[in-house]
C-alpha positions in Angstrom: -68.2 -87.5 -39.2 -71.0 -87.6 -36.7 -71.0 -90.1 -33.8 -73.6 -92.8 -33.6 -76.8 -91.9 -31.7 -79.0 -94.4 -29.9 -81.1 -96.5 -32.3 -84.5 -94.9 -33.0 -83.6 -91.7 -31.1 -84.3 -89.3 -33.9 -87.6 -91.1 -34.8 -88.6 -90.9 -31.1 -87.8 -87.2 -31.0 -89.9 -86.5 -34.1 -92.8 -88.4 -32.6 -92.5 -86.3 -29.5 -92.6 -83.2 -31.6 -96.1 -84.3 -32.8 -97.1 -85.5 -29.3 -99.5 -84.3 -26.7 -97.2 -82.7 -24.2 -97.6 -79.0 -25.3 -94.7 -79.0 -27.7 -94.4 -75.5 -29.0 -93.0 -76.7 -32.3 -96.3 -78.3 -33.4 -98.3 -75.1 -33.3 -101.6 -77.1 -33.0 -104.6 -77.0 -30.7 -102.8 -79.1 -28.1 -100.3 -76.2 -27.6 -103.3 -73.9 -27.0 -104.6 -76.2 -24.3 -101.1 -76.4 -22.7 -100.8 -72.6 -22.9 -104.2 -72.2 -21.2 -103.1 -74.4 -18.4 -99.8 -72.5 -18.0 -101.7 -69.2 -18.1 -103.7 -70.3 -15.1 -100.6 -71.0 -13.1 -98.9 -67.8 -14.2 -101.9 -65.7 -13.3 -101.8 -67.2 -9.8 -98.3 -65.8 -9.4 -99.5 -62.3 -8.4 -96.3 -60.4 -8.6 -95.7 -57.2 -10.7 -92.3 -57.6 -12.5 -93.5 -59.4 -15.6 -96.3 -56.9 -16.1 -93.9 -54.0 -15.6 -91.4 -55.5 -18.0 -94.0 -55.7 -20.7 -95.1 -52.1 -20.1 -91.6 -50.8 -20.0 -90.7 -52.4 -23.3 -94.0 -51.2 -24.9 -94.8 -54.7 -26.3 -98.3 -54.4 -27.8 -100.7 -57.4 -27.5 -101.2 -57.4 -31.2 -97.4 -57.6 -32.0 -96.7 -60.1 -34.8 -93.0 -59.6 -35.6 -90.9 -61.8 -33.4 -87.4 -60.5 -34.4 -88.1 -57.0 -33.2 -89.5 -58.4 -29.9 -86.5 -60.6 -29.3 -84.2 -57.7 -30.0 -86.0 -55.5 -27.5 -86.0 -58.2 -24.8 -82.3 -59.0 -25.4 -81.5 -55.3 -25.2 -83.3 -55.0 -21.9 -81.4 -57.9 -20.5 -78.1 -56.6 -21.7 -78.8 -53.2 -20.0 -79.5 -54.9 -16.7 -76.9 -57.8 -16.8 -74.4 -58.0 -19.7 -73.1 -61.4 -18.6 -76.7 -62.7 -18.7 -77.2 -61.4 -22.2 -74.0 -63.0 -23.4 -75.1 -66.3 -21.8 -78.4 -66.1 -23.7 -76.6 -65.7 -27.0 -74.3 -68.6 -26.3 -77.1 -70.9 -25.2 -79.0 -70.0 -28.3 -76.1 -71.1 -30.4 -75.5 -74.3 -28.4 -79.2 -75.2 -28.7 -79.1 -74.7 -32.5 -76.0 -76.9 -32.8 -77.6 -79.7 -30.7 -80.8 -79.5 -32.7 -78.7 -79.8 -35.9 -76.8 -82.8 -34.4 -80.2 -84.5 -33.8 -81.0 -84.0 -37.5 -84.1 -82.0 -36.7 -85.7 -80.0 -39.5 -84.2 -76.5 -40.2 -87.3 -74.8 -38.8 -86.9 -76.6 -35.5 -83.3 -75.6 -35.4 -84.3 -71.9 -35.6 -87.0 -72.5 -33.0 -84.4 -73.9 -30.6 -82.1 -70.9 -31.2 -84.9 -68.5 -30.3 -85.7 -70.6 -27.2 -82.1 -70.3 -26.1 -82.0 -66.5 -26.8 -84.9 -65.9 -24.4 -84.8 -68.7 -21.9 -83.7 -66.4 -19.1 -85.7 -63.4 -20.0 -87.5 -63.8 -16.7 -84.4 -62.5 -14.9 -85.6 -59.1 -16.0 -87.9 -59.5 -12.9 -85.0 -60.5 -10.6 -83.3 -57.7 -8.7 -79.9 -56.7 -10.1 -78.3 -57.1 -6.7 -79.1 -60.8 -6.8 -78.1 -61.4 -10.4 -74.7 -59.6 -10.0 -74.0 -60.8 -6.4 -70.3 -62.0 -6.3 -70.9 -64.2 -3.3 -73.2 -67.1 -2.3 -76.9 -66.5 -2.5 -79.1 -66.6 0.6 -82.1 -68.8 0.6 -84.4 -65.8 0.0 -82.2 -64.7 -3.0 -82.2 -68.2 -4.4 -86.0 -68.2 -4.1 -86.1 -65.1 -6.3 -83.9 -66.7 -8.9 -86.2 -69.7 -9.0 -89.1 -67.5 -10.0 -87.5 -66.5 -13.3 -89.1 -69.3 -15.4 -92.5 -68.2 -14.3 -91.7 -64.5 -14.8 -90.3 -65.3 -18.2 -93.4 -67.2 -19.2 -95.6 -64.3 -18.1 -93.5 -61.9 -20.2 -93.7 -64.1 -23.3 -97.5 -64.5 -22.9 -97.7 -60.8 -23.6 -96.0 -61.3 -27.0 -98.2 -63.3 -29.3 -95.5 -63.9 -31.8 -93.3 -65.6 -29.1 -95.9 -67.9 -27.5 -94.4 -71.0 -29.3 -91.4 -70.5 -26.9 -93.5 -70.8 -23.8 -92.8 -74.5 -22.9 -89.0 -74.1 -23.2 -88.9 -70.9 -21.2 -91.2 -72.1 -18.5 -89.6 -75.6 -18.1 -85.9 -75.3 -18.8 -85.1 -75.8 -15.1 -87.0 -79.1 -14.8 -84.9 -82.2 -14.1 -85.1 -85.6 -15.7 -85.6 -87.1 -12.2 -88.5 -84.7 -11.4 -86.6 -82.7 -8.8 -86.5 -79.5 -10.8 -88.6 -76.3 -10.8 -91.2 -74.8 -11.1 -93.4 -77.8 -11.9 -91.5 -80.9 -10.9 -92.0 -82.5 -14.3 -89.9 -85.6 -15.1 -88.4 -87.5 -18.0 -90.1 -87.3 -21.4 -92.9 -85.3 -19.9 -90.5 -82.4 -20.1 -90.7 -80.8 -23.6 -87.8 -81.6 -25.8 -86.9 -77.9 -26.2 -86.6 -77.6 -22.4 -84.4 -80.7 -22.1 -82.1 -79.4 -24.8 -81.9 -76.0 -23.1 -81.1 -77.6 -19.7 -78.0 -79.2 -21.2 -76.8 -76.1 -23.0 -77.6 -73.8 -20.1 -75.7 -76.0 -17.6 -72.7 -76.3 -19.9 -72.4 -72.6 -20.6 -73.0 -71.7 -16.9 -70.0 -74.0 -16.0 -67.6 -72.9 -18.7 -68.3 -69.1 -18.6 -67.1 -66.5 -16.1 -69.7 -65.2 -13.7 -69.5 -62.5 -11.0 -69.3 -65.3 -8.4 -66.9 -67.7 -10.2 -64.1 -68.3 -12.7 -64.9 -70.5 -15.8 -64.6 -74.2 -15.4 -62.4 -76.2 -17.7 -64.2 -77.9 -20.6 -63.0 -81.4 -19.5 -64.4 -80.9 -16.0 -67.7 -79.5 -17.3 -68.0 -82.4 -19.7 -67.4 -84.8 -16.8 -70.1 -83.1 -14.7 -72.6 -83.2 -17.5 -72.0 -87.0 -17.9 -72.5 -87.5 -14.2 -75.8 -85.5 -14.4 -77.1 -87.6 -17.2 -80.2 -89.5 -16.0 -80.6 -87.4 -12.9 -80.6 -83.7 -13.9 -80.3 -84.1 -17.7 -81.7 -86.3 -20.5 -79.4 -89.3 -20.6 -79.8 -89.7 -24.4 -79.1 -86.1 -25.3 -76.0 -85.5 -23.1 -73.6 -87.8 -25.0 -74.8 -86.4 -28.4 -74.1 -82.8 -27.1 -70.6 -83.7 -25.9 -69.6 -85.8 -28.9 -71.1 -83.8 -31.7 -71.3 -80.2 -30.3 -68.5 -79.7 -27.7 -65.9 -81.8 -29.5 -66.6 -80.1 -32.8 -66.0 -76.6 -31.4 -62.5 -75.0 -31.2 -61.6 -75.2 -27.6 -64.9 -76.9 -26.8 -66.8 -73.8 -26.2 -68.6 -70.9 -28.1 -66.7 -67.6 -27.9 -68.6 -64.6 -28.9 -67.0 -62.5 -31.6 -65.1 -65.4 -33.2 
């Protein structure tokens, strides 16, 4: 049995899906305007990795099949950083489960899964020595990591079938309090998909093994998510994720291959 969600939350979410903040799910002219604004910012970032990634993967501008493109991008990520590829798959599953817990339409659930699968595709443009570093990152290395949402958006812009994913990929590191990156957006101005990914990304990062850390216990990760609600994360979505996704999973986490 599902837990109770705040009154009017689902209705508010559905209104936001039809709103004016560049929601990829709507697929209307407002998204085109948002993408145009994003394109200007991406083009100002005059670094080669995103262009090189598109060329290396031979992704034609006229491509229409998203599944083949997603498979190609995931394969490229796995070849560079297997733990990052596994993280993408888990976040995609968490995002789909949270979308289902919110009673969003089935098409939106699939959209959130695709957003999760590609949210870190920009790490293809981050040096492997940084991604796989076992120790603490320097300020310069952390700066490279913070570029990955912009690199990812630039990669996706080259794949017409994936442009609905742009808001989530570009903004999944924004914070509820406006202290995130790359744009410093805050609160409900952050697209719903990006806010969902932020929660799923944070939880999987904490509970999975990385080159630089052991996995955190589910109880501790849940406590940290709760503490971050209202500052880093959407305060309405965090309890739903914990009560209806984490508590419903065996052991509280997604394990690939099970």
